[in-house]
C-alpha positions in Angstrom: 64.3 86.2 95.9 66.4 88.4 98.3 68.3 85.1 99.2 68.9 84.4 95.5 70.5 87.9 95.2 72.3 87.2 98.3 74.1 83.8 96.9 75.0 86.0 93.6 76.0 89.0 95.3 79.4 90.4 94.2 80.0 87.5 91.8 82.2 88.4 88.8 79.5 87.0 86.4 75.7 85.8 86.4 76.4 82.9 84.3 79.0 80.7 82.7 81.6 82.5 80.6 85.3 83.5 80.4 87.3 86.5 78.9 88.8 84.2 76.3 85.2 83.3 74.9 84.3 86.7 74.9 87.2 88.0 73.1 86.9 85.0 70.5 83.4 85.8 69.9 84.2 89.6 69.4 87.1 88.7 67.1 84.9 86.8 64.7 83.0 90.2 63.8 84.9 91.3 60.7 84.1 95.2 60.1 82.7 97.1 63.0 82.9 100.7 62.7 86.0 102.4 64.7 83.8 103.5 67.6 80.8 101.0 67.4 77.5 101.4 69.4 76.9 98.4 71.4 74.1 97.1 73.6 74.7 94.6 76.3 71.5 92.9 77.2 71.2 91.4 80.7 74.5 92.8 81.5 74.7 91.5 85.1 77.6 92.8 87.0 79.4 93.6 83.7 82.5 91.7 83.4 82.0 91.2 79.7 80.9 94.9 79.5 84.1 96.2 80.6 85.9 93.8 78.3 83.5 94.9 75.3 84.3 98.7 75.9 88.1 97.8 75.8 88.0 95.6 72.8 85.8 97.8 70.7 86.8 101.4 71.8 83.2 102.0 71.3 80.4 103.2 73.4 78.4 100.5 75.5 74.7 100.8 76.7 74.4 98.1 79.4 71.1 97.0 80.7 69.7 95.0 83.5 66.8 95.1 85.9 69.0 94.5 89.1 70.3 97.8 90.3 73.2 96.3 92.5 74.4 94.6 89.5 74.6 98.1 87.7 76.2 99.6 90.5 79.0 96.8 90.5 79.3 97.5 86.7 79.7 101.2 87.4 82.5 100.4 90.0 84.3 98.0 87.4 84.1 100.5 84.6 85.8 103.2 87.0 88.5 100.7 88.0 89.2 99.8 84.6 89.2 103.3 83.2 86.2 102.8 80.6 83.7 104.8 82.8 83.2 107.1 79.6 82.4 104.4 77.3 79.9 102.7 79.4 76.1 103.7 80.2 74.4 101.4 82.7 70.8 101.7 82.4 68.0 100.0 84.5 65.8 98.5 81.6 63.9 95.5 80.8 65.2 93.3 77.8 61.5 92.8 76.9 60.8 96.5 76.6 64.0 98.3 75.1 63.6 101.8 74.9 65.7 102.5 72.0 65.0 103.7 68.5 65.0 101.0 65.6 68.6 100.3 64.0 70.5 102.0 66.9 73.2 99.5 67.3 76.1 98.1 65.4 76.3 95.2 67.7 73.9 93.8 70.3 75.6 91.5 72.8 74.1 88.9 75.3 76.0 86.3 77.5 73.7 83.7 79.2 70.5 86.1 79.4 68.5 85.4 76.2 66.9 82.4 78.0 64.7 84.9 79.9 62.9 86.1 76.5 63.1 82.5 75.1 65.8 82.1 72.4 63.6 82.5 69.5 61.7 85.5 70.9 64.7 87.1 71.7 66.3 86.8 68.2 63.2 88.1 66.9 62.4 90.9 69.2 66.0 92.4 69.3 66.4 92.2 65.4 64.9 95.5 64.8 67.3 97.5 66.9 70.3 96.2 65.0 71.5 98.2 62.1 71.4 96.5 58.6 74.5 94.5 58.5 75.2 94.7 62.1 75.7 91.9 64.5 74.3 90.0 67.3 76.2 87.7 69.7 74.7 85.6 72.1 75.2 82.7 74.4 72.4 80.2 75.0 72.2 76.7 76.7 71.9 73.7 74.5 72.0 70.1 74.5 75.4 68.6 73.0 74.2 65.1 72.5 71.0 63.4 71.7 69.2 60.9 74.4 70.7 62.5 77.4 70.5 60.5 81.0 67.0 60.7 82.7 68.4 62.6 85.7 69.9 65.6 83.5 67.0 65.4 81.0 64.4 65.7 83.9 66.3 68.6 85.8 66.4 70.8 82.7 63.1 70.0 81.7 62.1 71.4 85.0 64.5 74.3 84.9 64.6 75.3 81.4 61.9 73.7 79.4 62.8 75.7 76.5 66.3 74.5 76.1 67.2 72.9 72.7 69.9 71.2 70.7 72.6 73.2 68.9 71.1 72.2 65.7 67.6 73.1 66.8 68.9 76.7 67.6 70.9 76.8 64.2 67.5 76.4 62.6 65.8 79.0 64.5 68.7 81.3 63.9 68.1 80.9 60.1 64.4 81.3 60.3 64.8 84.6 62.0 66.7 85.9 59.1 70.3 85.9 60.6 73.5 84.8 58.9 75.8 82.6 61.3 79.3 83.7 61.0 80.6 81.3 63.7 79.4 79.3 66.9 81.5 77.4 69.6 80.7 75.7 72.8 81.9 77.4 76.2 84.7 75.2 77.8 84.5 73.6 81.1 86.3 76.2 83.0 83.7 78.8 81.9 81.4 77.0 84.3 83.8 76.2 87.2 86.5 78.9 87.5 84.2 81.8 86.5 80.8 80.9 87.9 80.4 77.6 90.0 83.4 78.0 92.2 82.4 81.5 93.5 78.7 80.2 94.0 80.1 77.1 96.0 82.1 79.3 98.5 79.0 81.4 98.9 76.7 78.6 99.5 79.2 77.0 102.1 79.0 80.4 103.8 75.3 80.8 103.9 74.5 77.2 105.2 75.7 78.1 108.4 74.3 81.5 108.5 70.8 80.2 107.5 70.9 76.7 109.4 67.8 77.3 111.2 65.6 78.4 108.3 64.4 75.4 106.2 63.1 77.5 103.3 66.3 79.2 103.0 68.0 75.7 103.2 65.7 74.6 100.4 66.8 77.4 98.2 70.5 76.6 98.8 70.0 73.1 98.1 68.4 73.9 94.8 71.6 76.0 93.8 73.7 73.2 94.9 71.8 70.8 92.7 72.6 72.6 90.0 76.3 72.4 90.4 75.9 68.8 91.1 74.1 68.1 87.8 76.8 69.8 85.9 79.6 68.0 87.7 77.9 64.7 87.1 76.9 65.6 83.3 79.3 67.9 81.7 79.5 67.0 78.2 75.8 66.6 77.7 75.1 70.2 77.4 76.5 73.5 77.5 76.4 77.2 76.4 76.9 77.7 72.6 78.2 81.1 71.7 76.3 82.1 68.7 77.8 85.1 66.3 75.4 86.4 63.8 75.0 89.1 61.1 71.9 90.8 60.7 
């Protein structure tokens, strides 16, 4: 676990995403209050948190369980002059310490899989105001019958991964209305996530060259990158913008 966080230390994001996609999703929402109250779940280092504060002019509560990510967010909030709008909190997404109907908008980029997509949608719903919004990105299959190599990889790494159409049915069953959904572009993965990780992996390989267990963990991260390189187009993150 320590090596995992060393691989991910000081990265701009903890999953695929990009500023244009964050803004696109936010602009779909039609009628937020002038100064909305927002919850960013699984905020990581908070690139999107800072952007949400700027886009919304609201108050953003940002939760994560890894304190160094929250410290990184704090530094970014100060740098971008939104420190008064952002409240980083060390808190589990599985045990939210807020009153019901506290938020105009709940946001979560690339983190709801930790709860499981259906469980996350259902568990977070009570914290959204009536007529409020939920925006989440979730990994999904884009086409049927993927090649065996990529299918086996994701069955092992994220067995709960479903198709976009299956996710849309889950959303409907959870009682949300879909305002829009779209798929993250390829540069969301490369420019904003995998390239920084690849640079870190290259650096750590020499540092841990004599530690076989560490090399196995680095190989696992490299495997994820290589799978995407070979099979982009079969899967991606879908961004779902939903009304409660």
